[in-house]
Phi, psi and omega in degrees: 000135177287162187302328183264002180270156178220144181290155179301323179296313179296317179300317180296318180294317179295320177298318176299316179299315181297317179296321179298320178296316179297316180297317180298315180295315180299316181295336183261006185301322183292336181264356184270147174290164179293329180236141180296150179268077180218158179263165174303321178297315178298317180294319179299319180294323180292327187257355189251013178291151176292149180278127177288142178298323186268002181080173182250348179060217183291346179297341181298331176299329176301319179297315179299321177299317180299314181293316183291336182266004179273000000 
């Protein structure tokens, strides 16, 4: 398998995880503040990591979960 390819099984699992995250976020909108409770420093740390040459694969969903729960 080439570096950017993903198996159908892995793609399906990641798509399910992404949809679960979106559903959970959507369901919690009424309870969320208008602005996330994070500092500029925390936000910078989340977005300023160096990019890995080999990519992050499914681990990238972890970052989205961190951002969505703030």
